[in-house]
C-alpha positions in Angstrom: 0.1 0.4 -0.3 1.3 3.5 -1.2 2.5 5.8 1.7 1.7 9.7 1.7 3.6 12.2 1.9 2.4 15.6 3.5 4.7 18.7 2.3 4.8 22.8 2.5 5.9 25.3 1.1 6.1 22.2 -1.8 6.0 24.8 -5.0 9.9 25.8 -5.3 13.7 25.1 -3.6 13.7 21.8 -0.7 10.0 21.5 -0.8 9.8 21.2 -4.3 12.7 18.3 -4.2 11.4 16.7 -1.8 8.2 16.6 -3.9 10.4 14.9 -6.4 12.3 11.8 -4.3 9.0 11.3 -2.4 7.3 10.9 -6.4 10.3 9.4 -7.5 9.7 6.7 -4.4 6.4 5.4 -5.5 4.8 7.5 -2.6 1.3 9.5 -3.0 1.9 13.4 -2.1 -0.8 16.1 0.1 1.9 19.2 -1.5 0.7 22.8 0.4 1.8 25.9 -0.8 0.3 29.8 -2.1 1.1 29.4 -5.7 -1.9 26.7 -6.9 -0.7 27.0 -10.3 2.8 26.3 -9.3 1.4 23.0 -7.7 -0.5 22.3 -10.8 2.0 22.3 -13.5 4.0 19.9 -10.5 1.3 18.1 -9.9 1.0 17.1 -13.7 4.4 16.5 -13.9 4.6 13.9 -10.9 1.3 12.1 -11.3 2.1 11.4 -15.1 5.9 10.3 -14.5 5.2 8.1 -11.4 1.9 7.3 -11.3 1.3 8.5 -8.1 -1.9 10.3 -6.8 -1.2 14.2 -5.4 -3.6 16.4 -3.9 -2.7 20.1 -3.5 -4.1 22.7 -1.5 -3.5 26.3 -1.9 -2.7 27.8 1.1 -1.1 30.6 3.0 -0.3 28.9 6.0 0.7 32.4 7.4 -2.6 33.1 8.2 -4.4 32.4 11.4 -5.8 28.5 11.4 -4.5 27.8 8.0 -3.2 24.4 9.2 -6.2 23.2 11.0 -7.8 23.9 7.4 -5.6 21.9 5.7 -5.9 19.3 8.5 -9.2 19.2 8.2 -9.9 19.3 4.4 -7.7 15.8 4.6 -9.7 14.0 6.9 -13.0 14.8 4.8 -10.8 13.3 2.2 -10.0 10.2 4.5 -6.8 11.0 3.2 -3.8 9.5 5.8 -0.5 11.4 6.6 2.6 8.9 6.9 5.5 11.5 6.2 5.3 15.1 7.5 7.5 17.5 6.4 6.7 21.2 8.0 9.0 22.8 4.9 7.3 26.2 4.7 9.0 29.3 6.1 10.6 33.0 5.3 12.9 35.1 6.8 13.6 38.9 6.8 16.6 41.0 6.5 17.1 44.4 8.2 17.1 45.9 12.0 14.8 45.1 14.1 14.1 48.1 14.8 13.2 49.4 11.1 11.8 45.9 9.8 7.3 45.3 9.5 5.5 44.2 11.8 3.1 42.7 10.0 6.1 40.8 7.7 6.9 39.8 11.3 4.5 38.3 12.9 3.1 36.2 9.4 7.3 35.0 10.0 5.9 34.0 13.7 2.9 32.2 12.4 4.2 30.4 9.5 7.9 29.6 11.0 6.2 28.2 14.5 2.6 28.1 15.1 1.8 26.4 11.6 4.4 23.8 11.8 3.5 23.4 15.9 0.2 22.7 14.9 0.4 20.7 11.9 2.6 18.6 14.3 0.0 18.3 16.5 -2.9 17.2 14.3 -0.7 14.9 12.7 1.2 13.2 15.7 -1.6 12.0 17.2 -2.7 9.7 14.1 0.4 8.5 13.9 1.1 7.8 17.3 -2.7 6.0 16.8 -1.8 4.2 13.6 1.3 3.3 15.2 3.9 4.8 12.9 4.9 8.1 10.8 7.7 10.3 10.5 7.8 14.3 10.6 10.8 16.5 9.1 10.6 20.2 10.3 12.7 22.2 8.3 15.1 24.0 11.0 18.2 25.7 10.4 22.0 26.5 11.1 20.3 29.3 12.4 19.3 27.8 14.6 22.1 27.3 16.7 22.7 30.6 18.0 21.1 34.2 17.8 21.3 36.3 15.0 21.5 40.1 14.3 20.0 41.7 11.0 17.5 38.8 11.2 16.9 38.1 14.5 13.2 36.7 14.7 14.0 34.4 11.9 16.7 32.9 13.5 14.6 32.4 16.3 11.9 31.1 14.9 14.7 28.7 13.3 15.8 28.1 17.3 12.9 27.3 18.4 12.4 24.3 15.5 15.1 23.0 16.5 14.3 22.7 20.4 10.2 22.0 20.0 11.3 18.8 17.5 14.4 17.2 19.3 11.4 17.3 22.4 9.2 15.6 20.5 11.5 13.5 18.9 12.3 12.0 22.7 8.5 11.8 23.7 8.3 9.5 20.8 10.6 7.2 21.6 8.9 3.5 21.6 5.4 5.1 20.2 7.0 4.5 16.3 7.5 7.6 15.4 10.1 9.9 14.9 10.9 13.8 14.9 13.6 15.3 12.4 14.7 19.0 12.5 16.6 19.0 9.1 19.1 21.9 9.7 20.0 23.6 6.3 22.7 26.0 6.0 21.9 29.3 3.1 21.2 27.1 0.6 20.2 27.9 -3.8 16.2 28.0 -3.0 15.4 32.0 -3.4 15.0 31.8 0.2 17.4 35.0 -0.1 15.3 36.9 -2.8 12.6 36.5 -0.5 14.4 37.8 2.9 15.8 40.9 0.5 20.0 39.2 1.7 21.5 39.0 -1.3 23.8 41.6 -0.1 24.9 39.6 2.9 28.3 38.5 3.5 26.6 35.2 4.2 25.5 34.3 0.1 27.4 37.4 -1.9 29.6 35.4 -3.9 29.2 32.3 -2.2 28.6 28.4 -3.7 26.0 27.7 -2.5 24.7 23.6 -2.1 21.6 23.2 -3.7 18.0 22.4 -2.8 18.3 19.3 -4.7 21.5 17.9 -3.0 19.7 19.6 0.9 16.8 17.7 -0.1 18.5 14.1 -0.4 20.0 14.4 2.6 17.2 15.3 4.8 14.8 12.4 3.4 18.1 10.4 4.1 17.8 11.5 7.7 14.1 11.3 8.4 14.1 7.9 7.1 17.1 6.9 9.4 15.2 8.9 12.3 17.8 11.2 12.9 16.4 13.6 15.8 19.0 16.4 14.1 20.1 16.0 10.5 22.8 19.1 9.8 23.6 19.5 6.4 27.3 20.0 5.3 30.7 19.3 6.9 31.4 22.2 8.0 27.8 23.8 9.0 28.3 20.6 11.3 31.7 21.8 12.8 30.6 25.1 13.3 26.8 24.3 14.9 28.9 21.9 17.1 31.2 24.4 18.0 29.1 27.8 19.0 28.6 26.0 22.2 32.6 26.2 23.0 32.6 30.1 22.7 31.1 32.4 24.8 27.7 33.9 23.9 28.5 37.6 23.5 31.2 36.3 20.7 29.0 34.3 18.9 26.4 37.4 18.9 29.0 39.2 17.3 30.8 36.8 15.0 27.5 36.5 13.6 26.6 39.8 13.0 30.0 40.3 10.7 28.6 37.5 8.8 25.0 38.9 8.2 26.7 42.3 7.3 
């Protein structure tokens, strides 16, 4: 019997690549994103290439209770989710004092509330079914405070902490929760966050969304709690705990500028 993967933010970047991977493995898909046109094109491509069923939902997950609406729709259609991938998220670059509160609020709603609500809704089904896997896309930003992207870094710290805790709670219940922590990636994120000129990405050769998605998929299937993509990212994320926090913030600010 085919399994079903729900992927948020599936219209581009890492989410799109994860959809391609699951389709190639023969999984049915539920794809959620704001752009229904992009999802429709992806649905046609994947169903033709892989003989699977793709259910698409055009939804802005930064809106209050959007996750519940998606869940209710799938319940009505009797679609059971075996793999939940909370990939949707965005950042905003600039001094907090100058940023738009509306955009910051939407970021909190999407990166934290929607992700947590999706996890809450689907993990109960997974426990009842004695199996399931969840991937929450965090970031290497989760390991330190981030001047110039203060709210984004804080949301990803939440995702990492939350995912590790729930992974532990699921011990012995057949369910795993993986926090995928990529570094800067070729995914369109930088343009959306208006950070193309940051030292973090300007002039750098970044890993592709496909490479990160493949790494994340394998980590999820292995039931890993935390998956940090890239050797250098792994070293940096783990070395931070050995430094005074005042140094960490200053170094991050220097990299971000």
